[in-house]
C-alpha positions in Angstrom: 124.6 -45.5 105.3 123.5 -41.9 105.5 120.1 -40.7 104.2 119.5 -37.0 104.3 122.3 -36.7 106.9 120.6 -39.4 109.1 123.1 -42.0 110.2 121.9 -45.5 110.3 124.3 -47.4 112.6 124.1 -50.4 114.8 120.8 -51.6 116.3 120.8 -52.6 120.0 118.3 -54.6 122.0 119.6 -55.5 125.5 122.8 -57.4 124.8 121.8 -58.3 121.3 123.1 -56.0 118.6 123.1 -55.9 114.8 125.6 -53.8 112.8 125.3 -53.3 109.1 128.8 -53.1 107.6 130.2 -52.5 104.1 133.4 -54.6 103.8 135.2 -54.1 100.5 138.7 -55.2 101.4 140.8 -57.0 104.0 141.9 -53.6 105.4 138.2 -52.8 106.1 137.9 -56.1 108.0 141.0 -55.3 110.1 139.6 -51.9 110.9 136.4 -53.4 112.2 138.4 -55.9 114.3 140.4 -53.0 115.8 137.3 -51.1 116.7 136.0 -54.1 118.7 139.4 -54.6 120.4 139.3 -50.9 121.4 135.8 -51.2 122.7 136.9 -54.1 125.0 139.8 -52.0 126.3 137.5 -49.0 127.1 134.6 -50.9 128.5 136.3 -53.7 130.3 134.0 -56.2 128.6 135.1 -59.1 126.4 133.7 -59.8 123.0 133.7 -63.5 122.0 134.0 -63.6 118.3 133.2 -67.3 118.2 129.7 -66.5 119.4 129.3 -63.8 116.7 127.8 -64.5 113.3 128.1 -62.6 110.0 125.5 -62.7 107.3 127.6 -62.2 104.1 125.7 -60.7 101.2 127.5 -60.5 97.9 130.8 -60.9 99.8 134.2 -61.5 98.1 135.2 -65.2 98.8 138.6 -64.0 100.0 137.0 -61.8 102.7 134.6 -64.6 103.5 137.5 -66.9 104.3 139.2 -64.3 106.4 136.0 -63.8 108.5 135.8 -67.6 109.0 139.5 -67.7 110.1 138.7 -65.1 112.8 136.3 -67.7 114.3 133.2 -65.9 113.2 130.4 -68.1 111.9 128.9 -67.3 108.5 125.6 -69.1 108.2 123.1 -68.6 105.3 120.7 -66.9 107.7 121.0 -65.2 111.1 118.4 -64.8 113.8 117.7 -61.3 115.2 114.7 -60.5 117.4 112.8 -63.6 116.2 113.4 -62.9 112.5 115.7 -65.0 110.3 117.7 -62.6 108.1 118.7 -64.1 104.8 120.6 -63.1 101.6 117.4 -61.4 100.3 113.9 -60.6 101.4 112.3 -63.8 100.1 114.9 -65.9 101.9 114.3 -64.0 105.1 110.5 -64.5 104.9 110.8 -68.2 104.0 113.4 -68.9 106.7 111.5 -67.0 109.4 108.2 -68.8 108.7 110.0 -72.2 108.4 111.3 -71.9 112.0 107.8 -71.6 113.3 106.4 -75.1 114.0 102.6 -74.7 114.2 102.0 -78.4 114.5 104.1 -78.6 117.6 102.3 -75.5 119.0 98.9 -77.1 118.2 99.9 -80.3 120.0 100.9 -78.3 123.1 97.7 -76.3 123.0 95.6 -79.5 122.8 97.7 -81.2 125.5 97.0 -78.4 128.0 93.3 -77.9 127.2 90.2 -80.2 127.5 88.8 -81.8 124.4 87.9 -78.9 122.1 84.8 -78.3 120.0 84.5 -76.1 116.9 83.9 -72.7 118.5 86.6 -73.4 121.1 89.1 -74.2 118.4 88.2 -71.0 116.6 89.0 -69.0 119.7 92.3 -70.9 120.2 93.2 -70.0 116.6 92.5 -66.3 117.2 94.2 -66.1 120.6 97.0 -68.6 120.4 97.9 -69.7 116.9 97.7 -66.6 114.6 99.7 -64.4 117.1 102.7 -66.7 116.7 103.1 -65.2 113.3 102.7 -61.6 114.3 106.4 -60.8 114.5 106.7 -62.0 110.9 103.8 -59.9 109.8 105.1 -56.8 111.6 108.7 -57.0 110.3 108.5 -58.6 106.8 106.5 -58.0 103.6 104.8 -61.3 103.3 103.2 -61.9 99.9 99.7 -63.2 99.1 100.9 -66.7 98.2 102.6 -67.3 101.5 99.6 -65.8 103.4 97.3 -68.2 101.5 99.4 -71.2 102.4 99.5 -70.1 106.0 95.7 -69.8 106.1 95.4 -73.4 104.9 97.8 -74.6 107.5 96.0 -72.6 110.3 92.6 -73.9 109.2 93.8 -77.5 109.3 93.6 -77.2 113.1 89.8 -76.9 112.7 89.3 -80.0 110.6 91.8 -82.5 112.0 92.2 -84.5 115.2 94.6 -87.0 116.8 93.5 -90.6 116.9 95.9 -93.2 118.3 98.9 -90.9 117.5 97.7 -90.3 113.9 96.3 -87.1 112.4 92.9 -87.9 110.9 90.5 -85.6 109.0 87.2 -84.3 110.4 84.0 -83.2 108.7 84.4 -79.7 107.3 81.5 -77.7 108.8 82.2 -74.2 107.5 83.4 -73.4 104.0 86.8 -71.6 103.7 85.4 -68.5 102.2 82.9 -68.2 105.1 85.4 -68.9 107.9 86.3 -65.1 108.2 82.6 -64.0 108.3 80.8 -63.1 111.5 78.7 -65.6 113.5 75.6 -63.9 112.0 76.6 -65.2 108.6 77.4 -68.7 109.9 81.1 -67.9 110.0 83.8 -68.4 112.7 85.2 -64.8 112.8 88.8 -66.1 112.1 90.5 -63.4 110.1 92.7 -64.6 107.2 96.4 -63.8 107.5 96.2 -61.2 104.7 93.8 -59.2 106.9 96.2 -59.5 109.9 99.2 -58.6 107.8 97.4 -55.5 106.4 96.4 -54.5 110.0 100.0 -54.7 111.2 101.2 -52.6 108.2 98.4 -50.0 108.8 99.6 -49.8 112.5 103.1 -49.1 111.2 101.9 -46.1 109.2 99.7 -45.0 112.1 102.8 -44.9 114.4 104.8 -42.9 111.7 101.9 -40.4 111.4 101.6 -40.1 115.2 105.3 -39.2 115.4 105.0 -36.6 112.7 101.8 -35.1 114.2 103.6 -34.6 117.5 106.8 -33.2 115.8 108.9 -36.2 116.8 111.6 -37.8 114.6 113.2 -41.2 114.5 114.9 -43.3 111.8 111.7 -44.7 110.4 110.0 -41.3 110.1 113.1 -39.9 108.4 113.3 -42.9 106.0 109.6 -42.5 105.1 110.0 -38.8 104.5 113.1 -39.4 102.3 111.3 -42.2 100.2 108.2 -40.0 99.6 110.4 -37.1 98.5 112.4 -39.3 96.2 109.3 -40.7 94.5 107.7 -37.3 94.2 104.8 -38.1 96.5 103.1 -35.9 99.1 104.1 -36.2 102.8 102.4 -38.9 104.9 100.3 -36.2 106.7 99.1 -34.9 103.4 98.0 -38.5 102.5 95.5 -38.3 105.4 93.4 -36.0 103.2 93.6 -38.4 100.3 91.5 -41.4 99.0 92.6 -45.0 98.1 93.7 -44.2 94.6 96.5 -41.9 95.9 97.6 -44.3 98.6 97.7 -47.1 96.0 99.8 -44.9 93.7 102.3 -44.2 96.4 102.5 -47.9 97.2 103.3 -48.6 93.5 106.0 -45.9 93.5 107.6 -47.4 96.6 107.6 -51.0 95.4 111.2 -51.0 94.2 112.4 -48.8 97.1 110.9 -50.4 100.2 108.5 -53.3 99.9 107.0 -53.3 103.4 106.2 -49.5 103.2 104.8 -50.1 99.7 102.5 -52.8 101.0 101.6 -50.6 104.0 100.4 -47.8 101.8 98.3 -50.3 99.7 96.9 -51.7 103.0 95.6 -48.3 104.0 94.1 -47.9 100.5 92.2 -51.1 101.2 91.0 -49.7 104.6 89.8 -46.4 103.0 88.0 -48.3 100.3 86.1 -50.2 102.9 85.3 -46.9 104.6 83.8 -45.7 101.2 81.5 -48.7 101.1 80.5 -48.6 104.7 77.1 -47.2 105.6 78.5 -45.6 108.8 81.6 -43.9 107.4 81.2 -43.2 103.7 80.5 -39.5 104.3 83.9 -38.9 105.9 85.9 -40.5 103.0 88.4 -38.2 101.2 87.3 -36.4 98.0 90.8 -36.4 96.3 91.7 -39.9 95.3 88.1 -41.3 95.9 87.7 -44.7 94.1 84.4 -43.5 92.5 86.0 -40.4 91.1 85.6 -39.8 87.3 88.1 -41.6 85.1 87.5 -39.1 82.2 87.7 -36.0 84.4 90.0 -37.0 87.3 91.0 -34.6 90.0 94.6 -33.4 89.6 97.2 -32.0 91.9 96.1 -28.4 91.1 92.5 -29.4 92.1 93.9 -30.8 95.3 95.6 -27.6 96.3 92.5 -25.6 95.5 90.3 -27.9 97.6 92.8 -27.6 100.4 92.7 -23.8 100.1 88.9 -23.9 100.4 89.0 -26.4 103.3 87.1 -29.0 101.3 88.2 -32.5 102.0 85.4 -35.0 102.6 82.5 -36.4 100.5 80.0 -35.0 103.0 81.0 -31.5 102.0 79.7 -32.0 98.4 76.2 -32.9 99.6 73.6 -30.3 100.6 72.4 -30.2 104.3 68.8 -30.0 105.2 67.1 -27.8 107.8 68.0 -30.4 110.5 71.7 -30.1 109.7 71.8 -33.6 108.2 72.8 -34.5 104.6 70.4 -34.8 101.7 70.8 -36.5 98.3 71.3 -33.1 96.5 74.5 -31.4 95.5 75.8 -28.7 97.8 74.8 -25.5 96.0 77.1 -23.5 98.2 80.1 -24.9 96.3 78.9 -23.2 93.1 79.6 -19.8 94.8 82.8 -21.0 96.5 84.2 -22.4 93.3 82.9 -19.8 90.8 86.4 -19.3 89.3 86.9 -23.1 88.9 84.0 -24.4 86.8 86.0 -27.5 85.8 86.6 -28.5 89.4 82.9 -27.9 90.2 82.0 -30.2 87.4 84.3 -32.9 88.7 82.7 -32.6 92.2 79.2 -32.9 90.7 80.3 -36.1 88.9 81.6 -37.6 92.1 78.5 -36.6 94.0 76.3 -38.5 91.5 78.5 -41.6 91.6 78.6 -42.0 95.4 74.8 -42.7 95.7 74.6 -43.0 99.5 71.9 -45.2 101.1 71.4 -43.2 104.2 72.4 -39.5 103.8 70.0 -38.3 106.5 72.1 -40.1 109.1 75.2 -38.1 108.4 76.3 -34.5 108.7 79.1 -32.4 107.0 82.6 -32.9 108.5 86.0 -31.6 107.5 88.2 -34.4 108.9 88.6 -37.6 106.9 87.9 -41.0 108.5 91.5 -42.1 108.0 92.7 -38.9 109.7 90.4 -39.6 112.7 91.5 -43.2 112.9 95.2 -42.5 112.7 94.8 -39.7 115.3 93.1 -42.0 117.8 94.9 -43.9 120.6 93.8 -47.4 119.7 95.4 -49.4 116.9 93.8 -48.8 113.4 94.1 -52.5 112.8 91.1 -53.1 115.0 88.9 -50.9 112.7 90.4 -52.6 109.6 89.5 -56.0 111.0 86.0 -55.0 111.8 85.3 -53.3 108.5 86.8 -56.3 106.6 84.4 -58.6 108.4 81.5 -56.3 107.5 82.6 -56.4 103.8 82.7 -60.2 103.8 79.3 -60.3 105.4 77.9 -57.9 102.8 79.3 -60.2 100.1 77.6 -63.3 101.6 74.4 -61.3 102.3 72.7 -64.1 104.2 73.7 -67.4 105.9 73.7 -70.2 103.3 71.6 -72.3 105.6 68.7 -69.9 105.1 68.7 -70.5 101.3 68.9 -74.2 101.7 65.9 -74.1 104.1 63.8 -72.2 101.6 65.0 -74.6 98.8 64.1 -77.7 100.8 60.8 -76.2 102.0 61.7 -76.4 105.7 60.5 -74.0 108.3 62.4 -70.7 108.2 62.3 -67.1 109.4 63.1 -63.8 107.6 66.7 -62.9 107.0 67.3 -60.6 109.9 65.6 -62.9 112.4 67.8 -65.7 111.1 71.0 -63.6 111.5 69.9 -62.6 115.0 69.5 -66.2 115.9 73.2 -66.7 115.6 73.9 -63.8 118.0 72.6 -65.9 120.9 75.8 -67.9 120.6 77.6 -65.0 122.2 75.6 -65.5 125.4 78.3 -66.0 128.1 75.9 -68.2 130.2 76.0 -70.9 127.5 78.7 -73.6 127.8 81.0 -74.2 124.8 79.3 -77.5 123.8 75.9 -75.9 123.8 77.1 -73.0 121.7 78.5 -75.5 119.2 75.2 -77.3 119.1 73.3 -74.0 118.5 75.8 -73.0 115.8 75.5 -76.3 114.0 71.7 -76.4 114.3 71.4 -73.0 112.5 74.0 -74.1 109.9 72.2 -77.4 109.3 75.4 -79.4 110.0 74.0 -81.6 112.8 74.8 -85.2 111.9 71.7 -87.4 111.5 70.9 -90.9 110.3 69.5 -89.4 107.1 72.8 -87.7 106.3 74.7 -90.9 107.2 72.4 -92.9 104.8 73.0 -90.4 102.0 76.8 -90.6 102.6 76.7 -94.4 102.3 77.6 -94.8 106.0 74.3 -96.4 107.1 71.9 -98.9 105.6 68.7 -96.8 106.4 67.8 -93.2 107.3 65.4 -94.2 110.0 65.1 -92.7 113.5 66.3 -95.2 116.1 63.1 -94.7 118.2 60.5 -94.9 115.4 60.3 -95.7 111.7 60.3 -92.2 110.3 63.3 -90.6 108.5 65.6 -89.0 111.0 66.2 -85.4 109.8 67.4 -82.7 112.1 63.8 -81.4 112.6 62.5 -84.9 113.4 65.4 -85.5 115.9 64.9 -82.3 117.8 61.1 -82.0 118.0 59.3 -84.5 115.7 59.8 -87.9 117.2 56.7 -88.7 119.3 58.6 -91.4 121.2 61.6 -89.3 122.1 62.1 -85.5 121.6 58.4 -84.5 121.5 57.9 -86.0 125.0 60.6 -83.8 126.5 59.1 -80.6 125.1 55.7 -81.6 126.3 57.1 -82.0 129.8 58.9 -78.7 129.7 55.7 -76.9 128.6 53.8 -78.5 131.4 56.4 -77.5 134.1 56.6 -73.9 132.9 52.8 -73.6 132.8 52.5 -75.1 136.3 55.1 -72.7 137.7 53.3 -69.6 136.2 49.9 -70.8 137.5 51.3 -71.4 141.0 53.3 -68.2 141.2 51.5 -65.6 139.1 48.2 -66.4 137.5 46.1 -69.5 138.2 44.1 -68.9 135.0 47.2 -68.5 132.7 46.8 -70.4 129.4 49.1 -73.3 128.6 52.6 -72.5 127.4 53.5 -73.7 123.9 57.1 -74.2 122.8 57.3 -73.9 119.0 59.7 -74.7 116.2 60.9 -71.1 116.2 61.8 -71.3 119.9 63.8 -74.5 119.6 65.6 -73.9 116.3 65.8 -70.1 115.9 66.3 -69.2 119.6 63.2 -67.0 119.8 61.7 -66.3 123.1 58.3 -68.0 123.8 55.5 -65.8 122.5 53.9 -63.6 125.2 56.0 -65.1 127.9 57.0 -61.6 129.1 53.4 -60.9 129.9 52.8 -64.1 131.8 56.2 -64.3 133.5 57.4 -60.8 134.7 60.8 -62.1 136.0 63.3 -61.4 133.3 66.0 -63.6 134.9 63.6 -66.6 134.9 62.7 -66.0 131.2 66.4 -66.0 130.4 66.8 -69.2 132.4 64.0 -70.8 130.4 65.6 -69.8 127.1 68.9 -71.3 128.4 67.0 -74.5 129.4 65.7 -74.9 125.9 69.2 -74.7 124.5 70.5 -77.3 127.0 67.5 -79.7 126.4 68.1 -79.5 122.6 71.8 -80.3 123.1 70.9 -83.1 125.5 68.5 -84.6 123.0 71.3 -84.8 120.4 73.8 -86.0 123.0 71.6 -88.9 124.2 70.8 -89.9 120.7 74.4 -90.1 119.7 75.2 -92.2 122.8 72.2 -94.4 122.0 73.7 -95.3 118.6 77.1 -95.8 120.1 76.0 -98.0 122.9 73.0 -99.6 121.0 70.9 -98.9 124.0 67.1 -98.8 123.3 66.1 -97.3 126.6 64.9 -93.7 126.3 65.2 -91.4 129.3 
């Protein structure tokens, strides 16, 4: 088929080729056969028709029979470069996903790795399981329903295990809506498939833009140009100066023309909308098509051309700059002189400036280039920025880890919100082993299994601590049992104090390890003044983590083995 004099012929990848043909009659089929015969005569290579397949879409039954008589297979789908091509787009997507067997892949992963804990499994999902779908996300327009089902299937890897050849469920430790949040919000940083799909589609448009920026042409660039012209939309480079409303409008126009490009434009709209709401990048968001633009007095195409003529593109340009060159909350009075002949446009810009309401204008300066223009012009994939911003958006929605609210509700010791969030960041310490990271994560999330929880779940006759008669809560287990955990912290305090007195200061006061040090990963108060060595202070903090995990590990083994000996 020819589009704007661009010929779309066969596609070749090594010895695998795909040719789109329009066969209307038996004569057309004979012509194609003669071409292949001529090719074998010229090249000296043989073409085995019995190894060839034909995907027949709306094909005359008579022609279909003729193709089969030639020895060519006519399956309902054919595989090309990892994608199953079907009679229509939905069949292609369904068949391609169906050929992926995530359960078999999970079994192979678990067979070649040691027993995995929660955080380890989250890493395996990000590095080994989600990427098996990447070729589907890159090539096909996967809809939200399929993406949601995929997410459920992927997450089942977190909450199931094999026991005597059977798949059994595990306790769900993180809610589905929080799985994609950062560690600081008690999440697992596993992006949902929709975010991954959008990232792949954003990368596609980034590559097309890069080609156009460098004056290069290929079939995809030509096709995109043709579709935008046919739908009466600006060029893709002009889109880089536009906000999410315009990218969304283009996506809607393309829906019946090319579904994957339609979704790609809407994915970029989602990215720019995240830019608009981000404290670090709101000022570089495009003016034209901004999501907070007035609905009563919207900017039109004539306004766009005038703004372009005046070199006004970003939100930062409608804010006044102070004497230090940074933005203020006031409207840029210079625009009143620049747009003297366009009072209506000036009014629209004032309405936009009032609706933006930035939280930190003094941290930004005026810039002409839009954020999407800068991201698309960079060498790294735009999907990385999209993934990061999407996680920030999820975190903003959650606001604070749920475990903080439950601590306040249950009147259990807590710290302020930012200190609580920072406590999770210690999980990223590369010196911590995977099991200890899991213990720290579950401690902060309040998902450590205790006798009190077992009692409330009907799995135990009493909630008592196995070492004393008090109720075993997480706090009692870790530091409140005078016959078990408390003894270990007393010993540690004694050893640290003894080391400091022998090495640095004989008169040093006794070291105290508190609730905040054990639960919230805070450094021991004033330890930096008593112990100058930073490496030893880090070692002590690691030791606290390991002792806390060991307390839980020995208690679990105590119950399993019914051993009353405390060591």
